[in-house]
C-alpha positions in Angstrom: 29.8 -19.2 69.4 30.2 -16.5 66.7 28.0 -18.6 64.2 25.4 -19.1 66.9 25.2 -15.4 67.6 25.1 -14.6 63.9 22.2 -17.1 63.3 20.4 -15.6 66.2 20.8 -12.1 64.8 19.6 -13.2 61.4 16.5 -14.7 62.9 15.8 -11.6 64.9 16.4 -9.3 61.9 14.1 -11.3 59.7 11.5 -11.2 62.5 11.7 -7.4 62.6 11.3 -7.3 58.8 8.2 -9.4 59.0 6.8 -7.3 61.8 7.5 -4.1 59.9 5.7 -5.6 56.9 2.8 -6.7 59.0 2.5 -3.1 60.4 1.5 -2.0 56.9 -1.9 -3.7 57.2 -3.3 -1.7 60.1 -1.5 1.5 59.0 -3.6 1.3 55.9 -6.6 2.3 58.1 -5.0 5.6 59.0 -5.8 7.5 55.8 -9.5 6.7 56.2 -9.5 8.0 59.7 -8.0 11.3 58.5 -10.5 11.4 55.7 -13.4 10.9 58.2 -12.0 13.8 60.3 -11.7 16.0 57.3 -15.3 15.4 56.3 -16.1 16.0 59.9 -15.0 19.6 59.5 -18.2 20.0 57.4 -20.5 17.3 58.7 -20.1 16.4 62.4 -21.3 12.9 61.9 -18.1 11.9 60.2 -16.0 13.5 62.9 -17.8 11.4 65.5 -17.2 8.2 63.5 -13.5 9.1 63.1 -13.1 9.7 66.8 -14.7 6.4 67.8 -12.6 4.6 65.2 -9.4 5.6 66.9 -10.6 3.9 70.1 -10.5 0.6 68.3 -7.1 1.0 66.8 -5.5 -1.5 69.2 -7.9 -4.2 68.0 -7.2 -3.2 64.4 -3.5 -3.5 65.0 -3.9 -6.8 66.8 -5.8 -8.3 63.8 -3.5 -6.7 61.2 -0.3 -7.9 62.8 -1.6 -11.4 63.4 -2.8 -11.8 59.8 0.5 -10.3 58.5 2.7 -12.7 60.6 0.6 -15.9 60.3 1.7 -18.7 58.0 -1.6 -19.1 56.0 -3.6 -15.9 56.8 -6.5 -18.0 58.2 -9.4 -16.3 59.9 -8.8 -18.2 63.2 -5.6 -16.2 63.8 -7.6 -12.9 63.5 -10.2 -14.2 66.0 -7.4 -15.3 68.3 -5.7 -11.9 68.2 -9.0 -10.1 69.1 -9.6 -12.6 71.9 -6.0 -12.2 73.2 -6.3 -8.4 73.3 -9.8 -8.1 74.7 -9.6 -10.9 77.4 -6.1 -10.0 78.4 -6.7 -6.2 78.6 -9.9 -6.7 80.6 -7.9 -8.9 83.0 -5.4 -6.1 83.4 -8.0 -3.4 83.8 -9.7 -5.4 86.5 -6.5 -5.3 88.5 -4.9 -2.0 87.4 -7.3 0.5 86.0 -4.6 3.0 85.2 -3.0 0.9 82.5 -3.6 2.5 79.1 -4.9 0.3 76.3 -2.9 1.4 73.2 -1.7 0.1 69.9 1.4 -1.4 71.5 -0.7 -3.8 73.4 -2.5 -4.6 70.1 0.8 -5.4 68.4 1.8 -7.6 71.3 -1.6 -9.4 71.1 -1.1 -10.0 67.4 2.4 -11.3 67.9 1.4 -13.7 70.7 -1.7 -14.9 68.9 0.3 -15.7 65.8 3.1 -17.5 67.7 0.5 -19.8 69.3 -1.4 -20.3 66.0 1.6 -21.1 63.9 2.9 -23.7 66.3 -0.4 -25.3 67.5 -2.6 -25.3 64.3 -1.4 -28.8 63.4 -1.7 -30.4 66.8 -3.7 -33.6 66.9 -5.7 -34.7 69.9 -6.9 -38.1 71.0 -10.1 -39.4 69.4 -12.3 -38.3 72.3 -10.9 -34.8 72.1 -11.0 -34.5 68.3 -13.3 -31.4 68.5 -10.4 -29.5 70.1 -7.8 -30.4 67.5 -6.2 -28.0 65.0 -7.6 -24.5 64.7 -10.0 -24.8 67.7 -7.0 -25.8 69.9 -5.2 -22.6 68.9 -8.2 -20.5 70.1 -8.3 -22.4 73.4 -4.6 -21.9 74.0 -4.8 -18.2 73.0 -7.7 -17.5 75.4 -5.8 -19.2 78.3 -2.5 -17.6 77.4 -4.0 -14.1 77.1 -4.7 -13.9 80.8 -1.4 -15.2 82.0 0.8 -13.5 79.4 -0.8 -10.1 80.0 -0.6 -10.3 83.7 3.1 -11.3 83.5 4.0 -8.6 81.0 1.9 -5.6 82.2 5.0 -3.8 83.6 6.3 -3.8 80.0 3.1 -2.1 78.8 3.4 0.5 81.5 7.1 1.2 80.8 6.5 1.4 77.1 3.7 3.9 77.7 5.9 6.0 80.0 8.6 5.9 77.3 6.2 7.3 74.7 5.1 10.1 77.1 8.7 11.0 78.1 10.0 11.0 74.6 7.0 13.1 73.6 7.9 15.7 76.3 11.5 15.9 75.0 10.3 16.3 71.4 7.8 19.0 72.5 10.5 21.0 74.3 12.9 20.7 71.3 10.2 20.5 68.6 12.3 21.5 65.5 15.2 19.3 66.5 12.9 16.4 67.2 11.4 16.8 63.8 14.9 16.8 62.2 15.8 13.6 64.1 12.5 11.9 63.1 12.9 12.8 59.4 16.5 11.7 59.2 15.9 8.5 61.2 12.9 7.6 59.0 15.1 7.6 55.9 18.0 6.0 57.7 15.8 2.9 58.5 14.3 2.7 55.0 17.0 0.6 53.4 16.5 -1.9 56.2 12.8 -1.9 55.8 12.3 -0.9 59.4 10.9 2.7 59.0 7.3 1.5 59.6 8.3 0.5 63.1 9.4 4.1 63.8 6.3 5.5 62.1 4.1 3.3 64.2 5.7 4.5 67.5 5.5 8.1 66.5 1.9 8.0 65.1 0.4 5.9 67.8 2.5 6.1 71.0 4.4 9.4 71.1 3.1 11.9 73.6 -0.1 12.1 75.7 -3.3 14.2 75.6 -6.1 13.4 77.9 -5.2 9.7 77.9 -4.7 9.6 74.1 -1.3 8.4 72.8 0.4 9.1 69.5 1.1 12.1 67.2 -1.6 11.2 64.8 -4.2 10.3 67.4 -3.5 13.4 69.4 -3.7 15.6 66.3 -7.1 14.1 65.3 -8.4 14.6 68.9 -7.6 18.3 69.2 -4.2 18.4 70.7 -2.7 21.7 69.4 0.9 20.5 70.2 0.6 17.5 67.8 1.4 17.5 64.1 4.6 19.5 64.0 7.2 16.8 63.5 5.8 14.5 60.8 4.8 16.8 58.0 8.3 17.3 56.5 7.8 14.4 54.1 5.3 16.4 52.0 7.8 18.8 50.5 10.3 16.0 50.0 7.8 13.7 48.2 5.9 16.3 46.2 8.9 18.5 45.2 12.3 17.3 46.4 12.5 13.7 45.1 10.8 14.5 41.7 13.6 17.2 41.3 16.1 14.5 42.0 14.6 12.2 39.4 14.7 15.1 36.9 18.4 15.6 37.7 19.2 11.9 37.3 17.4 11.9 33.9 19.3 14.9 32.6 22.6 13.4 33.8 21.9 10.4 31.6 23.6 10.2 28.2 21.4 11.9 25.5 21.3 8.8 23.4 19.9 6.8 26.3 17.3 9.2 27.6 14.5 7.8 25.6 15.0 4.4 27.2 14.6 5.8 30.7 12.2 8.7 30.1 9.0 6.8 30.8 10.5 5.1 33.9 11.7 8.4 35.3 8.3 10.1 34.7 6.5 7.2 36.3 8.4 7.2 39.6 8.3 11.0 39.8 4.5 11.1 39.3 4.1 8.3 41.8 6.0 10.2 44.4 4.0 13.4 43.7 0.6 11.9 43.7 0.8 9.0 46.2 3.8 10.0 48.3 5.5 6.6 47.8 9.1 7.6 47.4 10.9 4.3 47.5 11.1 3.7 43.7 13.1 7.0 43.3 15.2 6.4 46.4 16.2 3.0 45.3 17.3 4.4 41.9 20.3 6.0 43.7 20.7 4.3 47.1 22.8 1.5 45.6 24.5 3.5 42.9 25.7 6.2 45.4 25.3 5.9 49.2 26.6 9.4 49.4 23.6 10.7 47.5 21.3 8.8 49.9 23.1 10.3 52.8 22.5 13.8 51.4 18.8 12.8 50.9 18.6 11.8 54.6 20.0 15.2 55.7 17.7 17.1 53.3 14.7 15.1 54.6 15.6 16.0 58.2 16.0 19.7 57.2 12.6 19.6 55.5 11.1 18.4 58.8 13.0 21.0 60.7 11.8 23.8 58.5 8.2 22.7 58.6 8.3 22.7 62.4 10.2 26.0 62.6 7.5 27.7 60.5 4.7 26.3 62.6 3.3 24.0 59.9 1.0 21.6 61.6 -0.1 18.7 59.5 0.1 14.9 59.6 0.2 12.1 57.1 -0.9 8.6 57.7 0.5 6.2 55.1 2.2 8.4 52.5 2.8 12.1 51.9 1.8 12.9 48.4 -0.9 15.2 46.9 -3.7 12.7 47.9 -2.8 12.9 51.6 -2.1 16.6 51.4 -5.5 17.4 49.9 -7.2 15.5 52.7 -5.0 16.5 55.6 -4.4 20.2 54.8 -8.0 21.1 55.9 -7.2 19.8 59.4 -3.8 21.5 59.7 -2.3 24.9 60.1 -0.2 26.9 57.7 -0.3 24.3 55.0 0.8 26.9 52.4 4.4 26.6 53.7 4.5 23.1 52.2 4.5 24.8 48.8 7.1 27.4 49.8 9.5 24.9 51.4 8.8 22.5 48.6 9.8 25.0 45.9 13.0 25.7 47.8 13.7 21.9 48.1 13.0 21.4 44.4 15.9 23.8 43.6 18.2 22.3 46.3 17.5 18.7 45.4 18.0 19.3 41.7 21.2 21.2 42.2 22.7 18.8 44.7 21.9 15.7 42.7 22.8 17.2 39.3 26.2 18.4 40.3 27.0 15.4 42.6 26.2 12.9 39.8 28.3 14.9 37.4 31.3 15.2 39.7 31.1 11.6 41.1 30.2 10.1 37.6 27.4 8.1 39.2 25.7 5.6 36.8 22.1 5.9 38.1 20.3 3.9 35.4 22.9 1.2 34.9 20.7 -1.8 35.7 17.8 -0.4 33.6 20.1 0.4 30.7 21.8 -2.9 30.8 18.5 -4.7 30.7 17.5 -2.8 27.6 20.9 -3.2 25.9 21.0 -7.0 26.5 17.5 -7.3 25.0 16.3 -9.7 27.7 14.1 -12.3 26.1 11.5 -11.9 28.8 11.0 -8.2 28.1 10.9 -8.8 24.3 8.2 -11.4 24.5 5.3 -9.5 22.8 2.9 -12.3 22.9 3.1 -12.9 26.7 0.1 -11.6 28.6 0.5 -9.8 32.0 -0.1 -12.9 34.1 2.3 -15.1 32.2 4.9 -12.3 32.2 4.7 -12.0 36.0 4.9 -15.8 36.3 8.0 -15.9 34.1 9.6 -13.0 36.1 8.8 -14.9 39.3 10.6 -18.0 38.0 13.6 -16.0 36.9 13.9 -14.3 40.3 13.7 -17.6 42.1 16.4 -19.0 39.9 18.5 -15.9 40.5 18.4 -16.3 44.3 19.5 -20.0 44.1 16.2 -21.8 43.5 13.2 -22.4 45.7 15.2 -24.7 48.1 17.5 -21.8 48.9 14.6 -19.6 50.2 13.6 -20.0 53.8 11.4 -16.9 54.2 9.6 -14.9 51.5 7.4 -11.8 51.9 7.0 -8.4 50.4 6.1 -4.8 51.1 5.0 -1.9 48.9 8.0 -1.9 46.6 10.3 -4.8 47.6 10.7 -8.5 47.8 12.1 -9.6 51.1 13.8 -13.0 51.4 15.8 -15.0 53.9 18.1 -17.4 52.0 20.0 -20.4 53.3 23.2 -19.7 51.2 23.9 -16.1 50.1 26.7 -17.3 47.8 24.0 -18.8 45.5 22.4 -15.4 44.9 23.3 -13.9 41.5 23.0 -10.1 41.8 23.5 -9.4 38.1 20.8 -11.9 37.1 18.4 -10.2 39.5 19.2 -6.8 38.0 18.8 -8.1 34.5 15.2 -9.1 35.4 14.5 -5.3 35.9 15.1 -4.9 39.6 16.2 -1.5 40.8 18.6 -2.8 43.3 19.7 -5.7 45.6 20.4 -5.3 49.3 22.1 -8.0 51.4 22.0 -7.7 55.2 22.6 -9.9 58.2 24.3 -12.7 56.3 21.1 -14.4 55.1 18.7 -11.6 54.5 18.0 -10.2 51.1 15.9 -7.4 49.6 15.1 -7.1 45.9 13.8 -3.6 45.0 11.2 -4.0 42.2 8.9 -1.0 42.4 5.1 -0.6 42.3 4.5 -3.9 40.5 6.0 -6.1 43.2 2.7 -7.5 44.5 1.9 -9.4 41.3 5.4 -10.8 41.1 5.4 -11.8 44.8 2.1 -13.6 44.4 3.5 -15.8 41.6 6.8 -16.3 43.4 5.0 -17.3 46.6 2.8 -19.9 44.8 5.9 -21.4 43.0 7.9 -21.4 46.3 5.1 -23.1 48.3 4.4 -25.7 45.6 8.2 -26.5 45.5 8.2 -26.8 49.3 5.3 -29.2 49.3 7.0 -31.7 47.0 
């Protein structure tokens, strides 16, 4: 019984990971919506385009989630997701006009369309029904299922909508505390790769304004109560974590600083400019969970202070200078981002510097070990970028027990995410020697390998190798 429950939890956890990763696709649209609204401050045409774009967010989420979850990213699954949402939601509207059409319904449409597609795409029909075989059969099933599934589950949509409104009312009545909880919870979920699920709920479902749901959507449509709980990541990404990176660099032995200088500068600059903080966070999350706990609390405090000082600003995908430059024109009191950020720079540097010294934390151990052992892969001067990524991919596959040991393989902005059949075959040290920043094992069979910004190229090679091995 225990093994059955554990296997069920592993499957559920991996499914959540895949959903969180799929959420990244539609969330990539958000920065452009903010950009359109910023341009709309000067040219009304762009504001109108931005407002109309938010109306179609559920469809964008349906397509993004379906493509992200599907086995082969075929266009049929995208068409199926749109059909599932449009037909199903119109069926609901015909019976219950008060049901809101939000991104949650889009996510459900994407999940259902993908589930049908993945299971029915290889179905063969009798000769006289050959036209309906394969991909066409998936569309037929999706259209039929969209009506019945939506009618059966409409109470779920209604309750989820009420949940978003009620939570929004609580957050509004305790604004600064809500901001603290959101900031802390966001970083708490990061190691598990589930923070995008929280972001999606807050951005697209939290609160209500003239029928519009979500902190980001309400902010862009003129709700003056929106935008007070999500801006705390700006001071953290632009000032706080770069200060932590500086402290970690200065705590490194002087004779080893040259080896880690370029790496430290790269991750700090990436956090400042793009707002992608994971490379810095994974530098210390495995070396010292205590430091990460402090980071969680400081992130919550940043959100609290931003709300307390009435800073009203939103971010869509990341919270660096790029987002700040665009979003600050739409917000209120954006100058406090600099004031709070400068304070956080001093606090982060002090906390990290003295904590690392007192606890004797070896932050750059994996990176230093890789250099000291003079890994042949890193030393190959004649290998071009593509062959290097291919060799890295092969090494990572070997380190996790071979292609046969991998049952699921996907990635996000900075991490490889895998489900393995036998965790005992995974060699943590070999993974770190390939240059990974850290290894995280969860749920018995779930594995995350933190690589950094270059993960996409490695994942592409790994996926091709893995699929070719599966096909043999």
